[in-house]
C-alpha positions as CSV (number, residue, x, y, z in Angstrom):
1,M,92.1,-7.2,17.7
2,L,90.7,-9.0,20.8
3,P,92.6,-12.2,22.0
4,S,90.8,-15.4,21.2
5,K,90.2,-16.1,25.0
6,A,88.4,-12.7,25.2
7,L,86.3,-13.5,22.1
8,L,84.7,-16.6,23.4
9,P,82.7,-15.0,26.3
10,A,81.7,-12.2,23.9
11,V,80.4,-14.8,21.4
12,V,78.5,-16.7,24.1
13,F,77.0,-13.4,25.4
14,A,75.9,-12.4,21.9
15,L,74.3,-15.8,21.2
16,T,72.5,-15.7,24.6
17,A,71.3,-12.2,23.8
18,L,70.0,-13.3,20.4
19,Q,68.2,-16.3,21.9
20,A,66.6,-14.1,24.5
21,L,65.5,-11.6,21.8
22,A,64.1,-14.4,19.6
23,S,62.0,-15.8,22.5
24,T,60.1,-12.6,23.1
25,T,57.8,-13.5,20.2
26,F,56.8,-16.7,18.4
27,M,54.7,-17.8,15.4
28,A,51.5,-19.5,16.2
29,A,49.2,-21.5,13.9
30,V,45.7,-23.0,14.3
31,Y,44.0,-25.2,11.8
32,E,40.2,-25.4,11.4
33,H,39.6,-28.9,10.2
34,A,36.6,-30.2,8.2
35,V,36.6,-33.7,9.9
36,I,36.0,-36.8,7.8
37,L,33.3,-38.5,9.9
38,P,32.6,-42.2,10.4
39,D,29.4,-43.7,9.0
40,A,26.7,-42.8,11.5
41,S,24.8,-46.1,10.8
42,Q,27.8,-48.2,11.7
43,G,28.2,-49.9,15.1
44,P,31.6,-50.7,16.5
45,V,34.3,-51.3,13.9
46,S,37.6,-53.1,13.9
47,P,40.8,-51.3,15.2
48,S,42.2,-51.3,11.6
49,H,39.0,-49.7,10.3
50,A,39.1,-47.1,13.0
51,L,42.8,-46.4,12.2
52,A,42.1,-46.1,8.5
53,L,39.6,-43.3,9.2
54,M,41.9,-41.5,11.6
55,N,44.8,-41.7,9.0
56,K,42.5,-40.0,6.5
57,N,42.1,-37.1,8.9
58,M,45.8,-37.1,9.8
59,D,46.7,-36.9,6.1
60,V,44.8,-33.6,6.1
61,L,46.3,-32.4,9.3
62,E,49.8,-33.3,8.2
63,G,49.5,-31.1,5.2
64,A,48.5,-28.2,7.4
65,I,51.3,-28.9,9.8
66,K,53.9,-29.0,7.0
67,E,52.6,-25.7,5.6
68,A,52.6,-24.0,9.0
69,A,56.2,-25.2,9.6
70,Q,57.3,-23.9,6.2
71,Q,55.9,-20.5,7.1
72,G,57.9,-20.4,10.4
73,A,55.3,-21.5,12.9
74,H,56.6,-22.8,16.2
75,I,53.4,-24.5,17.4
76,I,50.1,-25.6,15.7
77,V,46.8,-26.4,17.4
78,T,44.2,-28.7,15.7
79,P,40.6,-29.1,16.8
80,E,38.6,-31.2,19.3
81,D,37.2,-34.4,17.6
82,G,39.7,-33.8,14.8
83,L,40.6,-37.4,14.2
84,Y,37.2,-39.2,14.3
85,G,34.4,-36.6,14.9
86,W,31.4,-37.0,17.3
87,R,29.1,-39.6,15.7
88,L,30.2,-42.3,18.2
89,T,28.8,-43.9,21.3
90,R,30.7,-45.2,24.3
91,E,30.9,-48.6,22.6
92,S,31.7,-47.6,19.1
93,I,34.4,-45.1,20.0
94,Y,36.5,-47.7,21.8
95,P,38.5,-48.9,18.7
96,Y,39.6,-45.3,18.2
97,L,41.2,-44.9,21.6
98,E,44.8,-45.4,22.6
99,D,46.5,-45.7,26.0
100,I,48.2,-42.3,26.5
101,P,50.9,-42.3,29.2
102,D,51.8,-39.6,31.6
103,P,54.3,-37.2,29.9
104,E,56.7,-37.8,32.8
105,V,57.8,-41.0,31.2
106,N,60.0,-39.0,28.7
107,W,58.7,-40.7,25.5
108,I,59.2,-39.9,21.8
109,P,56.6,-42.2,20.1
110,C,58.2,-41.5,16.7
111,T,61.5,-43.2,17.7
112,D,60.1,-45.8,20.2
113,P,56.5,-46.5,19.0
114,S,56.0,-49.8,20.9
115,R,57.2,-48.8,24.3
116,F,53.6,-48.7,25.8
117,G,51.9,-51.0,23.4
118,P,50.3,-50.2,20.1
119,A,50.1,-46.5,19.6
120,P,50.0,-45.7,15.8
121,V,48.1,-42.4,16.2
122,Q,50.6,-41.1,18.8
123,E,53.5,-42.4,16.7
124,R,52.3,-40.5,13.6
125,L,51.5,-37.3,15.5
126,S,54.9,-37.4,17.1
127,C,56.6,-37.9,13.7
128,M,54.7,-35.0,12.3
129,A,56.1,-32.8,15.1
130,R,59.6,-34.2,14.8
131,N,59.9,-34.2,11.0
132,N,58.7,-30.6,10.8
133,S,60.4,-29.3,14.0
134,I,57.1,-27.9,15.3
135,Y,55.0,-28.4,18.5
136,V,51.8,-30.2,17.5
137,V,48.6,-30.1,19.6
138,A,45.9,-32.7,18.8
139,N,42.7,-34.1,20.4
140,I,42.4,-37.9,20.7
141,G,40.9,-40.5,23.0
142,D,42.6,-42.1,26.0
143,K,41.6,-45.4,27.6
144,K,42.5,-46.6,31.1
145,P,41.4,-49.9,32.6
146,C,39.8,-50.0,36.0
147,D,38.4,-52.7,38.3
148,S,35.7,-53.4,40.9
149,S,37.9,-52.0,43.7
150,D,37.3,-48.6,42.2
151,P,33.8,-47.5,43.2
152,D,33.6,-45.1,40.2
153,C,34.8,-47.7,37.6
154,P,32.3,-47.8,34.7
155,R,30.5,-51.1,34.1
156,D,32.6,-51.9,31.0
157,G,35.8,-51.8,33.2
158,R,37.5,-48.8,31.6
159,Y,37.7,-45.1,31.7
160,Q,37.5,-43.2,28.4
161,Y,38.7,-39.6,28.2
162,N,38.5,-36.8,25.7
163,T,42.2,-36.0,25.6
164,D,44.5,-33.3,24.3
165,V,48.1,-34.2,23.6
166,V,51.1,-32.0,22.9
167,F,54.3,-33.1,21.1
168,D,57.4,-30.8,21.1
169,A,59.6,-30.1,18.1
170,Q,61.6,-33.4,18.8
171,G,58.4,-35.4,18.9
172,K,58.4,-35.9,22.7
173,L,55.1,-36.1,24.5
174,V,55.1,-33.0,26.8
175,A,51.5,-32.6,27.8
176,R,48.3,-34.7,28.3
177,Y,45.0,-33.2,29.3
178,H,41.8,-35.1,30.1
179,K,38.7,-32.9,29.5
180,Y,36.9,-32.3,32.8
181,N,33.8,-30.3,31.8
182,L,32.1,-32.6,29.3
183,F,29.2,-31.2,27.3
184,V,25.8,-32.9,27.8
185,V,26.1,-35.1,24.7
186,E,29.6,-36.5,25.5
187,S,28.3,-39.7,27.0
188,Q,31.0,-41.7,25.3
189,F,33.6,-40.2,27.7
190,D,34.3,-40.1,31.4
191,Y,35.6,-37.1,33.3
192,P,38.7,-37.4,35.6
193,K,38.1,-37.6,39.3
194,E,39.8,-34.1,39.8
195,P,40.2,-31.3,37.3
196,E,43.7,-31.1,35.8
197,A,45.7,-27.9,35.5
198,V,48.2,-28.9,32.7
199,T,51.0,-26.6,31.8
200,F,54.4,-27.0,30.1
201,E,57.3,-24.7,29.4
202,T,58.8,-23.8,26.0
203,P,61.5,-21.5,24.8
204,F,58.7,-19.1,23.9
205,G,56.6,-19.0,27.0
206,K,54.5,-21.0,29.4
207,F,51.5,-22.8,28.0
208,G,48.3,-24.2,29.4
209,I,45.7,-26.4,27.7
210,F,42.0,-27.2,28.1
211,T,39.1,-28.2,25.7
212,C,36.0,-26.5,24.4
213,F,33.3,-26.4,27.2
214,D,36.1,-26.1,29.8
215,I,36.4,-22.4,29.0
216,L,33.1,-21.7,30.8
217,F,34.4,-22.9,34.2
218,Y,36.7,-21.8,37.0
219,E,38.6,-25.1,36.8
220,P,40.7,-25.5,34.8
221,A,40.3,-22.3,32.7
222,V,40.6,-19.5,35.3
223,V,43.0,-21.6,37.5
224,L,45.5,-21.9,34.6
225,V,45.6,-18.1,34.2
226,S,45.2,-16.8,37.8
227,K,47.2,-19.4,39.7
228,R,49.5,-21.1,37.1
229,Q,50.2,-17.8,35.3
230,V,50.4,-19.2,31.8
231,D,51.2,-17.0,28.9
232,T,49.3,-18.8,26.2
233,V,46.2,-21.1,26.3
234,L,45.9,-23.9,23.8
235,F,42.2,-24.5,23.0
236,P,41.0,-27.3,20.8
237,T,37.3,-27.0,20.4
238,A,34.1,-28.1,18.6
239,W,32.2,-24.9,19.1
240,M,28.7,-24.5,17.9
241,N,27.7,-20.9,17.2
242,V,24.3,-21.0,18.8
243,L,22.9,-19.4,21.9
244,P,23.7,-19.2,24.8
245,F,27.4,-19.7,23.9
246,L,27.6,-16.8,21.4
247,T,29.8,-16.7,18.4
248,A,33.2,-18.4,18.7
249,I,35.4,-15.5,17.6
250,E,33.7,-12.8,19.8
251,F,33.7,-15.1,22.8
252,H,37.2,-16.4,22.6
253,S,38.7,-13.0,21.7
254,A,36.9,-11.4,24.6
255,W,38.2,-14.2,26.9
256,A,41.8,-13.5,25.8
257,M,41.3,-9.8,26.5
258,G,39.7,-10.3,29.9
259,M,42.3,-12.9,31.0
260,R,45.3,-11.0,29.5
261,V,46.7,-14.2,27.8
262,N,47.1,-15.4,24.3
263,V,44.5,-18.0,23.1
264,L,45.0,-20.3,20.2
265,A,41.5,-21.6,19.3
266,A,41.2,-24.3,16.7
267,N,37.6,-25.2,15.9
268,T,36.1,-28.1,14.0
269,H,34.5,-27.1,10.7
270,N,31.0,-28.4,10.0
271,T,28.5,-25.9,8.7
272,S,25.5,-28.2,9.3
273,M,26.3,-28.2,13.0
274,A,27.2,-24.4,12.9
275,M,30.8,-25.3,13.8
276,T,33.2,-22.7,12.6
277,G,35.3,-19.8,14.0
278,S,39.0,-20.2,14.8
279,G,41.5,-17.6,15.8
280,I,44.8,-16.5,17.3
281,Y,44.0,-14.0,20.0
282,A,46.1,-11.7,22.1
283,P,45.1,-9.4,25.0
284,A,45.1,-6.4,22.8
285,G,42.8,-8.1,20.2
286,A,42.6,-10.8,17.5
287,R,45.8,-11.3,15.5
288,S,44.1,-13.6,12.9
289,Y,40.7,-15.3,12.7
290,S,38.4,-17.0,10.3
291,Y,34.6,-17.6,10.3
292,N,33.3,-19.5,7.3
293,M,29.7,-20.8,6.9
294,K,29.8,-20.8,3.1
295,T,32.2,-23.6,2.2
296,E,33.2,-27.0,3.8
297,D,37.0,-26.8,3.5
298,G,39.5,-26.4,6.3
299,H,41.6,-23.2,7.0
300,L,45.1,-22.5,8.3
301,L,45.8,-19.4,10.3
302,I,49.3,-18.1,11.3
303,A,50.2,-15.0,13.3
304,E,53.0,-13.7,15.5
305,L,52.4,-13.4,19.2
306,D,54.2,-12.0,22.2
307,A,55.7,-14.9,24.2
308,H,55.0,-13.1,27.5
309,P,51.9,-10.9,26.8
310,R,51.6,-9.5,30.3
311,L,55.1,-8.0,29.9
312,S,54.5,-6.7,26.4
313,P,54.2,-2.9,25.9
314,A,51.3,-3.7,23.5
315,S,49.3,-5.4,26.2
316,P,46.6,-3.3,27.8
317,P,47.0,-2.6,31.5
318,A,45.2,-4.8,34.0
319,V,41.7,-3.7,35.0
320,S,40.0,-4.2,38.3
321,W,36.7,-5.3,37.0
322,N,35.2,-5.4,40.6
323,S,36.2,-1.8,41.2
324,Y,34.9,-0.8,37.7
325,A,31.6,-2.5,38.3
326,L,31.1,-0.9,41.7
327,G,31.8,2.5,40.2
328,V,29.5,2.3,37.2
329,E,26.3,4.3,37.5
330,R,23.3,2.1,37.3
331,F,21.2,3.2,34.4
332,S,17.4,3.1,34.8
333,Q,15.5,0.0,34.0
334,N,13.1,0.1,31.1
335,D,9.7,-1.4,30.4
336,H,11.2,-4.3,28.4
337,E,12.5,-6.3,31.3
338,F,11.4,-9.9,31.6
339,T,12.4,-13.4,32.8
340,G,13.4,-16.4,30.9
341,I,15.0,-19.8,31.2
342,I,18.4,-20.9,29.8
343,F,19.6,-24.4,30.7
344,E,16.8,-24.5,33.4
345,D,18.2,-21.4,35.1
346,P,15.9,-18.3,35.6
347,F,17.6,-15.3,33.9
348,T,16.4,-11.7,34.1
349,F,16.6,-10.0,30.7
350,T,16.1,-6.5,29.3
351,E,15.6,-5.9,25.6
352,L,17.9,-3.7,23.5
353,T,15.2,-1.6,21.8
354,K,17.4,1.3,20.6
355,P,20.3,1.5,18.1
356,G,22.6,2.3,20.9
357,G,22.9,3.4,24.5
358,D,23.5,2.1,28.1
359,L,21.6,-0.6,29.9
360,T,21.6,-2.3,33.2
361,V,20.0,-5.5,34.2
362,C,20.1,-6.9,37.8
363,Q,19.2,-10.1,39.5
364,K,19.6,-10.1,43.3
365,D,23.1,-8.6,43.9
366,L,24.4,-9.2,40.4
367,C,24.1,-6.3,38.0
368,C,25.4,-6.3,34.4
369,H,26.1,-3.1,32.6
370,L,26.2,-2.8,28.8
371,R,27.2,0.1,26.6
372,Y,26.5,-0.8,23.0
373,R,25.9,0.3,19.4
374,M,24.2,-1.8,16.8
375,A,25.6,-1.8,13.3
376,E,22.5,-3.3,11.9
377,K,19.4,-5.2,13.1
378,R,16.9,-7.2,11.1
379,D,13.2,-7.1,11.9
380,D,13.1,-10.7,12.9
381,E,15.9,-10.3,15.4
382,V,15.7,-9.5,19.1
383,Y,18.7,-8.7,21.3
384,V,18.7,-8.9,25.1
385,L,21.0,-8.4,28.0
386,G,20.6,-11.1,30.7
387,A,21.9,-11.9,34.2
388,F,21.7,-15.0,36.3
389,D,22.9,-14.8,40.0
390,G,23.5,-18.4,40.9
391,L,25.2,-21.7,40.2
392,H,23.9,-24.0,37.5
393,V,24.1,-27.8,38.3
394,I,25.3,-29.9,35.4
395,E,23.8,-33.4,35.5
396,G,23.6,-33.2,39.3
397,Q,27.4,-33.4,39.5
398,Y,29.1,-30.1,39.3
399,Y,28.4,-26.4,38.8
400,L,28.5,-24.2,35.8
401,Q,29.4,-20.7,37.0
402,V,27.6,-18.0,35.0
């Protein structure tokens, strides 16, 4: 028998080894939420009225969070606009907003709710995380006062941000992200002066976070992966499955594969707006996903992921897409090439006229190659491959890189 002094280092080593082994994978959850919306005909409401609506949505989210935790999930992502929806103007959304501090303040709203003024939403989200020992990711609105000394200060004297927050398993605020690339209808919000690359460390990998439309831009989406080297991207979204953005599941899954990271995509559910399609995606493919245009209920997804996907044997090897593209033989153009406009940009298109094959479409120095096979095609459908070699200006302020 080993002496007791010899046993202690052995026990510590064994526990350390078990902890390291446990952190190689984690259980992830996303919840597609059918948001309870405010009355579209109403103007600004009282703070208590706004909180009552958000509490109804948080009642639903809390049920999903409890179920996810009971099934062993370490983190859960909920959708963009998940607490109040999108039927709000700049004025009418104000009662729904809270002042969200920088996570560096080391704050657990659940145990110290009044430290930064009234914050009932952050308090409740923090308690959901703490009471269920799970990381909780939610999308809410942040408000920040400004004055005339700031040349960018809005006329109403405040900034309003579409904001993601993350609370750890103790209920501590560990991340805050202000959406930078606002969609054209998000006039109720401002975008920050500079794009934010928000990351945080967990026992099961390094995480980054951004929101919906951000995924189409270099900053912050590509920066988080290429420069900050995150393992997993958290992606609250309100994704409409209409062109030119493609279907949520295919797009988000392909993005995870191309970037070689995990993506936890939680979509808003509203069939009248074509909003559905959530999933848990790994570089090797989707681990779990849901697309539902038939019913109006929410849906919880849970799956196991590698904590460090680039190091996983299951992860596909890195591909030099530039070398691949330069080495691909350009297939001959056909008679079905034409030009068209998407978001005011002149694309060059070629039609997919056959059940399968290889196509190339070029515009200036940019060529796109497609090898495809159609499972089925209706008579009233047309499929095309398009290319745009340029930068699209969004509202005269910044570029959308296509």
